[in-house]
N, C-alpha and C positions, 0 to 999 in steps of 0.2 A: 468917379463912376459915370459911365454914360450910361442915359435913359433913352429908350426909345419908345416913340409913341406909337402904338398899332391902333389902327382905324378897323374896328369889326364890321363889316359888311351886315346891312341887316335886310331882311326879305320884304319888310314892310316899306310901303310907297303911298302917298297920298295919291287920290284918284287921279289927277292931271297926271304926275309922272307915271303912274303904272298904265293910263290910256298911252303915252308915247311909248313906254318901253315894249307895250304888248300887241300894240297896232288895235285895241279892241276901242271901241268909242266909251267917253266918260259916263254917258247915258246906261250904256250895259252894264258898265261896273258898279255905276251907283244902283241901278236897280237890283243886280245881284246883291249887293251887299245888304239892301233893304229886306230883300225876301230871302236870304241866306244860302245863295247858290256860289255866291262869290267869297273865298275865305278871306276873312277881314278879322280887324279888330276896331272897336269905335272908342276914342279918346275925344271926351267931351261931344262935340258937333262932328268931330274930323273923323272920317272913315280911312283906315290905313290899310290896304290892302296887300295881303302876304301874296308876291308875285310867285314866288318861286313854286308855292303851293298851287297856286291856280294854273299855271304853266303845266305842271304834273299832270293836275286834274282833266286840263283839256286835253292833253294827251293819251290820257288812260280812256276818254270817251271816245276818242279816234276822230275827232271833228274836222281835223285837216288831213288831207290827202294830196299828195302831187300827182 
């Protein structure tokens, strides 16, 4: 019997990775986690940003226009 390993994509990233993925500064993301404006969970002392929810939130606010 063959087994296949599937890797599930998670929307959560550490602040550094989320910064690279979104183009937002680490300072902005960290402050947003602290004041509750950036969707995240905290595991110990590490903030994990929900990047997909953050991008939907920014799109809904209409912050970026071309």
